[in-house]
Residue, then its C-alpha position, 0 to 999 in steps of 0.5 A: m394790824s389789829t387785834t381783837r384786845p383794844f377793841i375791846f377795852a374799847v367798846a367796854l368802856i362806851l359799855c361801862l357808862l350804858f351799863a353801871a349803876s349810877a344811884l348816889a347817895a344823899d350825904p353831899a360828901v359821899r356824893e363829892l366823892r363819887k364825883t371826883g372818883g369818875e373824873q378820876l376814872k375818866a382822865k385815866q389816874y388810876d391811882d388817885a380814883i382807888a384812894t378816893f373810893t376807898q374814902l367813898v367805901e369808908l364813908d359808905p360802906a354798905s353802899p355795893v357802888s363804892y367797892y364797884d366804883r373802887g373795883l372798877a379803877y382795880k381794873h383800869k389799872q390792870d390789877f385784875q385779882p383786887a378788883i375782882e376782891d371789890f367786885t365780889q363784895a358787891l355782889a355780896l352787898q347785891p346779889a344781883y348787881l349786873p355791870a360787877l358780875a360782868q366786870r368780876g368775869e372780865c377780870r377772870s377773863s384776863l387772869k385766864q379763869y376762863d370757866l370763872a369768867l362763864a360763870d359770872f357772864n352765863a349768871a349776868l346773862a339769866i338775869k338780863p339776856d341783853y346785857s350787850l357788854v356780857y356778849l363782848y367778854r364771854s365771845n373773848v373767852y371763847v376766842q382764846r378757848k378756839q371756841y370760834d363758833l359761841a365768839l362769831a355766836d356772841l359780836d351777832r348777838l352783841i350787833a343786833y342789841w348795839p350795832d354800832y362800828s366797834a361791833y362790826a369791827l370786832r366781828a370782822t377780826l374774829y372773820y379775818y384772823n381766825l375763820n378765815q371768811y375775807d368775804l364776810a370781813l369785808a362786808d363789816l370792815n365796809k360797815v365799820i367804814a361807812l359808820n366811822p370814815n375815821d377809823i384808820k385801822a379799820y382801813g388798814l385791816r381791810g387793805l389786807t382783807h383785799s389783798k386776800l382776796k386778791n383785790y389789790a388795786p381799792a387794797i392800795g387805795d386803803y393801805t393809802v388811806f392809811l399812811v396818810r395818818n401813819p407815814n411811817s408805818r413798815v407794816a403798812l407800806t410793806n403790803r402796799g409794796n406788796a399789792y404793788g408788784n401784784l398789779g405789775r407795778y415794780a417801780e411804785a413797789i421799789a418806792d414802798s419797799r425802799e420806804a419799809l426798809r428806811v423805817d426798819p433796816q431788818a426787816f425780812m417782807p420789803r427786803l425780799n420784796l425790793a428784790q423780786a421788783l428789781e429781778l422783775s425790772g430786769r435788773r438782776d444784778e441789783a436784785l441779786g444784791e437784795y436776795r443775798a441781804a435778804a438770805g442774811l435777814l432770814a440767817g439772821d431771823r431766831l423765827a425765820a430758822d424754823p425752815a418751815v417758816y417763809p417755805t417758799e420766799r426760801k425756794k426762791i431766795q436759795a434758786r437765785l443766790a444758785g443762778d436759778w433766776d426760771t424757778l418762782k419767776k412771779w411775784l410770790 
């Protein structure tokens, strides 16, 4: 339910405001333009902000801040190459301009120029070792390069300098998706929710983590909180139905599976869960129909056409269609 990149952009926006240079030129016109551009940037009016900051560059071409601000607008528009050019110009005017180094590195990372990105991040940290934004950005480069131990070390440093719930959420995501260390992911997600009880995505990921640890009752609680805010989440409905099935609460598994199929009739997992729940409730005729439907979904799914995908689920379906109700009798 979650990935690292949305968290990274959210945390980055906060930290940019904390660390970006804030000096204003004495000229009232420059001051007013900078204020207008900043408001446009916060309002996500990126084209307007770029136009405003371009006026600033023309009025105050010796100011690295003018180039930096326009580069930031380009970056948030995801127009990374002109952003890199503006950050580079800011650095030409002020070589130790840390926000420009950090943002140029992040743009290079977005373009998969990982070596150049790391060079920028390392240069920034050589100047300011407690620059937490850079640990955030550099950790993402390490994740992309599958250097998870280095990514984890940077997230540990980020939390040491900035123990915000978003930082714990990033580390929990790494523990869950990349390191399969579910107990550590759970500890971090508990901190996220303690610090910010309104972080609904954290409940979704904590539910998944509880399920991995076979803690199905608390998983159901977390999925339920998530579904209050996202009642049409097919994934959360499927996951809660699966947790109910693992606890032998088949009526509730049936209800959640049917609701998930209402949202997405072509979804494979809720169809299989529905078949299993009906079977384990003693309703074999209905279950067989759902197993047939699940087999049809597998046959029509390009990904699932690979025999390596859903091997155990595939074996169970094939057994039921062949009249074998003894193979894999337990809930999958």
